[in-house]
C-alpha positions in Angstrom: -19.2 55.4 -30.1 -21.3 53.1 -27.9 -20.5 50.1 -30.0 -16.8 50.9 -29.8 -16.9 51.0 -26.0 -18.9 47.7 -25.9 -16.4 46.0 -28.2 -13.5 47.3 -26.1 -15.1 46.0 -22.9 -15.8 42.6 -24.5 -12.2 42.4 -25.7 -10.9 43.4 -22.2 -13.2 40.7 -20.7 -11.8 38.0 -23.1 -8.3 39.1 -22.3 -8.9 39.0 -18.6 -10.5 35.5 -18.9 -7.4 34.3 -20.8 -5.1 35.8 -18.3 -7.0 34.2 -15.4 -6.9 30.8 -17.1 -3.1 31.1 -17.6 -2.7 32.1 -14.0 -4.7 29.0 -13.0 -2.6 26.8 -15.1 0.6 28.2 -13.6 -0.8 27.6 -10.1 -1.6 24.0 -11.0 1.8 23.6 -12.5 3.5 24.9 -9.3 1.4 22.5 -7.2 2.2 19.5 -9.4 5.9 20.4 -9.4 5.8 20.6 -5.6 4.3 17.1 -5.5 7.2 15.8 -7.5 9.8 17.4 -5.2 8.0 16.0 -2.2 8.0 12.5 -3.7 11.7 12.8 -4.4 12.4 14.0 -0.8 10.3 11.1 0.7 12.1 8.6 -1.5 15.5 9.9 -0.4 14.4 9.8 3.3 13.2 6.2 2.8 16.5 5.1 1.2 18.4 6.8 4.0 16.3 4.9 6.6 16.8 1.6 4.8 20.6 2.2 4.6 20.7 3.0 8.3 18.7 -0.1 9.2 21.1 -2.2 7.1 24.1 -0.7 8.8 22.6 -1.4 12.2 21.9 -5.0 11.2 25.5 -5.5 10.0 26.9 -4.0 13.2 24.6 -6.2 15.4 25.6 -9.3 13.4 29.3 -8.3 13.6 29.1 -7.8 17.4 27.3 -11.1 17.8 29.9 -13.0 15.8 32.7 -11.2 17.6 31.1 -12.1 21.0 30.9 -15.7 19.9 34.5 -15.7 18.8 35.6 -14.3 22.1 33.6 -16.9 24.0 35.1 -19.7 22.0 38.6 -18.3 22.3 38.2 -17.9 26.1 36.9 -21.4 26.5 39.8 -22.8 24.4 42.3 -20.8 26.5 40.7 -22.0 29.7 40.8 -25.6 28.5 44.4 -25.4 27.5 45.4 -23.8 30.8 43.6 -26.5 32.9 
């Protein structure tokens, strides 16, 4: 009877160790999955920032060119009128 109880306890310990190792692997997997999601989000934010900067540069360039065109047009009109 004593041997049966000891065998049962040893078997339960092995099963508990196996269960704990599986739980540890699942925790690690969840952590690694979170890293991938974070990298994806950071990459999306970086792309959005670059897109916004590009739009800002295009708008500034457009405004500068438009301002130059207005100045030239104004000077030509002034020259023609005088």
